[in-house]
N, C-alpha and C positions, 0 to 999 in steps of 0.2 A: 562560605566560610568551612572549615573542615567537618567532616561527618561525626556524628555522636553517636557514642556507644552507650549501650544499657548502663544504668546508674549515673550517667552523667546528667549534669542538672543543666536545663533548657530555659531560656527566656522565650515567651510568646507574648502575643497581643490578643486579648479577647475585645471582640468587636461585637456590642449591644444594639439590635436593631429593631426598627418597628415598623407597621404599617398602620395607619390611622383612617383607614377608608376600605371598603371591599372592593377588591380589582374590578375594572368595568369589562375587562376582555374575558373571552373565554379560556376554560383550561386549554393548555396545550395538548392536540389529540392524542389519543392512545398509539404507542408505537406498533405498528402494524407486523404479523408472522410471529407474534408471542402469545402463548397462554396465560393468561394473568388473572389472579383474582386478587379483592382488597377484602380482608375480612377484619371486622372488630373483635377484641378479645374480650368475653366476658368474665370478669375476674380472673385475670391471668396470674398463672403461677410465678413466682418470683424464679425459678429456673428458667421458664421459658424467656421471660423478659431478659435475664443475664445471659441467655445463649446468642439473643439477638443484639444485646449490648456489645459481647465481646465480638461476634460475627462482624458486625458493621465497623465498631471503634475500634477494636485492637490497635489497627495499622496507625490510628489517629490519637492512641494516647487516652482513652476513654477508659478510666481505671477509679475513678469517685466512688461509684456505688461498689465495685469489688472489697472495698477495705470499709465499708459504713456498715453500721448494723444491720442483720437482716431484718429487724422487727421496723426498721427506718423504709427500708424498701417495700416491704408489706404493707404498712401503712399509706404509703403512695399510692401503689397499685390499687390496692382497695377501696381506694377514695373514689366516689361516684363521679366525682369533676375530672378526674384523670383518665383518660381512655388511649387505649393501645390499639394501633390498626398495623396488620401485618400483610405486607405485599407478598402473594405465592407467586412463584414464576416460574412456569413450566413443572410446578408441582413440589416446588421446595422454597423456603422462604428466602426472599429476595431483598428483603428490607422492612424497614417499620419507623413509623412515627406515633409520637406521643403528643395528645392535646392537653393541657392543662389549664382547666379554668377555674381554680381555686380562688384566683382574687378575682372580685367583683369586677365585670366590665372589660376584661382582658382574656386572652387565649393565647397560652403562651405554648410555642411550637416547641417542646421539651427536649424533644430527640428525633432525628430526622437522618436517614440513610440508606443505602443500598449496601450487601456485600459485595467482597470484591468480585465475586465471578457475576455479578449484575450490573458493575459500572461500564461504562462504554455501551451499552446496549440503546441508548436512547432513550432512556426512562425517568432521567432526573427530572427534566421540566414537567412531563406529565407529572410524575407522582408528587412532585413540590406544590405544583399546580392545584391539584385533588387535595392536599392535605392543607392549603390555605383555603381553598372553598369551603372543605368541611370544618373550619376553626371559625370563619365567619358564620356559617350556619349554627353554632352554638348561641345558645340565648343568651341573650345581654351582651354580646361581644362586642367592645366598641373600639378594640383595637387589637394587633396579635404582635407577638413580641416574639424574637428567636435571638441567639446568638452564636456565633462561630469563632473559630480562632486559627491563629497560623499553625496549628497541629493538625488541622482538620484537611480533608481533601482541597489543594490548592485553587479548584474553581467556587470553591464553596460560597465565599462570600460574595463573589461575583454573580453567579446563580441568583441567592437571596436580592440581591439588589435588583438584576432584571425582572423579578417575578413582582417587585414593589416595595420590597422593605428597604427603609432608611437607616443609616447609622445615626443612634444617637448617643454614644458614648463608647470609649475605648479605657481598656485598663492593661497593664503590664504586670505578667504572673510569671512563676517560674515554676518546674516540675521536674523530679528525678525520671529520667527515662526509663521504660521497661523495655524497649527495643532500639534497634538502632535504626539512624535515620541517615540515608546516604549523603544528602546535603541540608544543610540547615542556614537559615537565615532568617530576619526578621523583617520581611518586606512591608513597607510604609503603605497602609492603606488596603493591605491584603483583602 
């Protein structure tokens, strides 16, 4: 289909995924030759979360938190059952993930992603595998969930499935785009 411009309405599909048991295999190895650190944030400031959220998600239309009340975000981030982890790559923030265990028995991988400058360095499998293992390490986790959509990175769904998540639901949605999209399509099952 034709490219979309900012302000145009886009149709997209959200895929909900679940993992019912801890993966039995090892975490993919840490890519060699990179200086990495994974750091948990203690009571992270909203501006730090929003920096990571924008840095990772701007290209993929992550805009929901930008229009919600600041108090709602502060409540989310200050909840002890919501944990933010930053990937520090060569001294700068290369990505982040958020584990949300507010629902009993479930760990939701609420956010996960790399900044554009970190994509293509062989980090995604290790980083997602680490997030999954850390999620299963949360007290009482009986299942893990995540969702992705057709606005996200084109390999996101395949990566989640490769790591053991299984689709359990799909829903079609629309949103007004904030940036141009070179090509646009609604691939089935992406």
